[in-house]
C-alpha positions in Angstrom: 41.4 -50.8 111.3 41.2 -52.7 107.8 38.4 -50.7 106.8 40.0 -47.4 107.9 43.1 -48.4 105.5 40.8 -49.0 102.7 38.9 -45.7 103.1 42.0 -43.7 103.8 43.4 -43.4 100.2 39.9 -42.3 99.2 39.6 -40.1 101.5 42.9 -38.2 100.7 42.0 -38.5 96.3 38.8 -36.8 97.4 40.5 -34.3 99.6 43.7 -33.8 96.6 40.1 -33.4 93.9 38.3 -30.9 96.1 41.5 -28.6 96.5 42.6 -29.1 93.3 38.9 -27.7 91.9 39.0 -25.1 94.3 42.3 -24.1 93.4 41.6 -23.7 89.8 37.9 -22.0 90.2 39.9 -19.6 92.4 42.7 -19.1 89.6 40.0 -18.4 87.0 38.1 -16.1 89.2 41.4 -14.3 89.5 42.2 -14.6 86.2 38.5 -12.6 85.2 39.1 -9.9 87.6 42.6 -9.4 86.3 40.6 -9.2 82.7 37.8 -6.9 84.0 40.7 -4.5 86.0 42.4 -4.4 82.7 39.8 -4.0 80.5 38.2 -0.9 82.7 41.8 0.8 82.6 41.6 0.7 79.1 38.1 1.5 79.1 38.8 4.9 81.6 42.2 5.3 79.6 40.0 5.8 76.1 37.8 8.2 78.1 40.5 10.4 79.1 42.1 10.3 75.6 38.8 11.0 74.0 38.2 13.8 77.1 41.5 15.4 76.1 41.4 15.1 72.2 38.2 16.6 72.3 38.9 19.5 74.7 42.1 20.1 72.4 40.1 20.9 69.8 37.3 23.3 71.9 40.4 24.8 72.9 41.9 25.4 69.1 38.6 26.7 68.2 38.4 29.0 70.7 42.0 30.4 70.2 40.5 30.5 65.8 37.3 31.9 66.1 35.7 35.4 67.1 33.7 34.7 70.5 30.5 35.0 69.0 31.0 32.4 66.1 33.2 30.4 68.9 29.6 30.1 71.1 27.9 29.6 67.9 30.3 26.4 66.7 30.1 25.0 69.9 26.1 25.1 70.1 25.5 23.6 66.5 28.3 21.5 67.3 26.5 20.0 70.4 23.2 20.2 68.6 24.4 18.3 65.8 25.8 15.0 67.6 23.3 14.9 70.3 20.5 14.5 67.7 22.2 12.7 64.7 22.0 16.0 62.6 25.9 15.7 61.9 25.1 14.0 58.2 24.8 17.4 56.6 27.0 20.5 57.3 25.2 23.9 58.6 26.1 27.0 57.4 25.6 30.1 60.4 25.2 33.4 59.0 25.2 36.8 60.9 22.5 39.5 60.0 22.1 43.1 60.3 18.1 42.6 59.4 15.6 40.2 60.7 13.9 37.9 58.3 11.4 35.2 59.2 11.4 33.2 55.8 15.9 33.5 55.8 16.2 30.1 56.6 14.3 28.8 53.3 17.4 31.2 51.1 19.8 28.1 50.7 19.6 24.4 52.8 21.3 24.2 55.8 21.3 27.6 56.4 21.0 28.9 60.2 20.7 32.9 60.1 21.2 34.8 63.1 20.0 38.2 63.8 22.5 40.3 65.4 19.5 42.1 67.2 18.7 39.3 69.2 22.8 38.0 69.7 23.3 41.2 71.1 19.9 40.7 73.8 20.9 37.1 75.3 22.9 38.7 77.6 25.4 35.1 77.6 22.3 32.9 77.8 23.7 30.0 75.7 20.5 27.6 76.5 18.2 29.8 75.1 20.3 30.7 71.4 20.7 27.1 71.6 16.8 27.0 71.2 17.0 29.1 68.1 19.4 27.4 66.3 17.8 24.5 67.2 14.5 25.8 65.5 16.3 26.9 62.3 17.3 23.6 61.9 14.0 21.8 63.0 12.7 23.8 59.7 15.7 22.0 57.4 15.0 18.8 59.3 11.2 18.8 58.6 11.3 20.1 54.8 9.5 23.1 56.0 8.8 25.5 53.1 8.4 29.1 52.5 5.7 30.3 49.5 7.3 33.5 47.7 5.0 35.9 46.6 6.6 34.8 43.0 5.8 31.2 43.7 2.1 32.7 44.7 1.6 34.4 41.5 2.3 31.3 39.5 0.1 29.3 41.8 -2.7 31.8 41.4 -1.6 31.8 37.4 -2.6 27.9 37.2 -5.7 28.4 39.2 -6.4 31.0 36.2 -5.4 28.7 33.7 -7.2 25.9 35.3 -10.8 28.4 36.1 -10.9 29.2 32.0 -10.3 25.4 31.1 -13.0 25.0 33.1 -15.6 27.5 32.0 -14.8 27.0 28.5 -15.0 22.9 29.2 -11.7 22.3 26.9 -7.8 22.2 28.1 -5.6 24.3 26.2 -1.9 23.1 25.5 -0.6 26.6 26.8 -1.8 28.5 29.3 -3.1 32.1 28.6 -2.6 33.6 31.6 1.8 33.0 31.2 1.5 34.6 27.9 -0.1 37.5 29.2 1.6 37.6 32.7 1.4 38.8 36.0 -0.7 42.0 35.2 -3.7 39.9 34.8 -2.8 38.4 37.8 -3.4 41.4 40.1 -6.5 42.2 37.9 -8.5 39.0 38.3 -7.7 39.0 42.4 -8.9 42.3 42.6 -12.3 41.6 40.8 -11.3 43.7 37.7 -13.5 42.6 34.5 -12.4 44.7 31.6 -10.4 44.2 28.3 -7.0 42.9 29.5 -7.5 39.9 28.8 -7.7 40.1 25.3 -7.8 37.1 23.1 -7.7 34.9 25.8 -11.9 34.1 25.9 -13.7 33.8 22.4 -16.2 36.4 21.3 -14.9 39.2 23.6 -18.0 41.5 22.9 -20.4 39.5 23.3 -22.8 38.4 26.3 -21.3 35.1 26.2 -17.7 36.6 27.1 -19.2 38.7 29.7 -20.3 36.0 31.2 -17.7 33.6 30.9 -15.4 36.2 32.1 -16.9 36.5 35.3 -17.5 32.8 36.1 -13.2 32.6 35.2 -13.1 35.5 38.0 -15.4 34.3 40.1 -13.3 30.9 40.4 -9.9 32.6 40.6 -10.9 34.7 43.5 -12.9 32.0 45.7 -9.1 29.7 45.3 -7.1 32.3 46.0 -8.3 32.2 49.3 -8.4 29.0 50.0 -4.7 29.4 48.8 -4.1 32.3 51.6 -5.8 30.6 54.4 -4.0 27.4 53.4 -0.2 28.7 54.0 -1.1 30.3 56.7 -2.5 27.4 58.0 0.4 25.3 57.4 2.7 28.3 57.9 1.7 28.5 61.3 1.6 24.5 61.9 5.2 24.8 60.5 6.4 27.2 63.3 4.7 25.0 66.1 6.6 22.5 64.6 9.7 23.8 64.7 9.4 25.3 68.5 8.7 22.0 69.1 11.4 19.9 67.8 13.5 22.7 69.1 12.7 22.1 72.8 13.1 18.5 72.8 16.3 18.6 70.5 17.8 20.9 72.9 17.4 19.3 76.3 19.3 15.8 74.3 22.2 18.4 73.5 22.5 19.0 77.3 20.7 22.9 77.3 18.5 24.1 79.9 15.2 23.4 80.1 13.8 26.8 80.7 16.0 28.1 77.6 13.2 28.1 75.2 11.0 29.9 77.4 13.6 32.4 77.7 14.4 32.8 74.1 10.9 33.7 73.4 10.8 36.4 75.8 14.3 38.0 74.2 12.4 37.9 70.6 9.4 39.5 71.9 11.3 42.2 73.6 14.3 42.8 70.5 13.8 45.5 68.3 13.5 44.7 64.6 11.6 41.5 65.3 8.8 41.5 63.5 6.1 38.5 62.9 3.9 38.1 59.8 0.1 36.6 59.8 2.1 33.5 58.5 3.3 33.2 62.5 1.4 32.5 65.6 1.9 34.9 68.1 4.9 34.9 70.9 2.4 33.9 73.3 0.8 31.6 71.4 4.1 29.9 71.0 4.8 29.9 74.8 1.4 28.4 75.6 2.5 25.5 72.8 5.9 25.1 74.3 4.6 24.9 77.5 2.4 21.7 77.2 5.5 20.2 75.3 7.6 20.4 78.4 4.8 19.0 80.0 5.0 15.6 78.4 8.7 15.5 77.6 10.4 12.6 79.2 13.9 14.9 80.0 15.6 12.0 81.7 15.5 9.7 78.4 16.3 12.7 76.0 19.4 13.6 78.1 20.7 9.9 78.3 20.5 9.5 74.4 21.9 12.5 73.8 24.8 11.7 76.2 25.0 8.3 74.6 25.3 10.2 71.2 27.9 12.8 71.9 30.1 10.4 73.6 30.4 8.1 70.3 31.1 10.9 68.1 34.0 13.6 67.5 33.5 17.6 67.4 32.8 18.6 64.2 35.5 20.9 61.8 34.3 24.2 60.8 35.6 26.6 58.3 35.3 30.7 58.5 34.5 32.7 56.0 37.8 35.0 54.9 35.3 38.4 55.9 34.7 36.4 58.9 30.8 36.8 58.9 29.8 33.1 58.1 30.9 29.6 60.1 30.6 26.6 58.3 30.2 23.6 60.4 31.1 20.1 58.7 29.2 17.0 59.3 30.6 14.6 61.0 32.6 13.4 57.3 34.8 16.7 57.3 35.0 19.8 54.9 35.9 17.2 52.1 35.9 13.7 50.5 39.2 13.7 50.7 38.9 14.5 54.2 36.4 11.3 54.7 38.5 9.2 53.0 41.3 10.2 55.2 39.3 10.0 58.7 38.7 6.0 57.3 42.1 5.1 56.0 44.4 7.9 57.2 46.5 10.5 55.6 
C-alpha cells in the first residue's frame, strides 16, 4: 500500500506530461494544417486572379485588333514568353510579296506573306512554326549576304590579289576607285584595258602576265566565296527549322505543326526559294530527325512554367494596320517599365 502511494503521484505526473505533450503536438499540427490551407487558398486565389487578368488582356486585344493580327499577336506573345524571347520587341509585318531575306531588313522583324497566311486554313500550330522560324534567325544572328555586300567582298578579294601579285601593300584600293564594273569584267574572265593605271607597265608583257594572275586569283576566290555563302545559308535555314520546332513545342503547339507548315509553303503560289535554301524535302527530312530526338515533355513543362511566371505582352498596331509591334516584357517604353516596377 505504501509503495502504491509512492508510485501513484509519479504515475499521474507522467500521464499529465504525456497528455500535455500530446495536446501541444496536436495544436501544432492543427496550426500547420491551417497555415497550409491558408497558403493553398492564397495560391488558388492568386492563380484565379492571374487567369482572370490574362483573359481580360486577351479579350481586349480581340476587340482591338483585326482577326489576323489578333492571331499573330497571341502566337508571338506565347512563343516569346514560353521561350524567354520577351526581352526584345517583335515587329510583325504582312507582305504581299514573298521574300526569303525579309527578316534581315530590320532587327526583330517577322515578315508574314499574305499568300501563306491564306493557305493555312486556321492552323495556328503551322503558323506558330513559321513565326518561330523567323524568330530563330534573329536569335541566332543569322546574316544574309546581299549582292552589294558580295560585290564589296569581291572588291576586297581583288585588292588583295593585286597586292599579292605586286608583292606590296597599297594604301588605297584600286578596285574601290574603279568601281563595280571592274569586278564584273574580272569575274567574267575578261582581260583588257579596263584597269587603266592599276598595274604598272600596262603595255608590257609583264603587265599582261600580272593581270592574268590577278584575274585567276579573283575568279578562284569568288567561286570559294559563293560556295561558302551557299553552305552557310543552308546551314542557317536548317538550324532555324530545328529551333522553330523546339520553341513551338515549348509554347504548347502541336508537334506536327512544323511539318504542316512545310506542306503549306510547298503548295503556296508565289513562294520560291533560291539555291541558298535547302529543298522542302530536305527540310522535312531534317525536321523528322529533330522530332525523334526531342524530349517534348520536358520542353512543355518548362514552357508552362515560363508562361505562368510572366504576364501577357503589350502591343501597338500601326495606323494603317499593316504591322503590329509586340512589346518586350518591359513595355513599349522606359516609362512603361518604370510604371510596372514602381506604379504610376
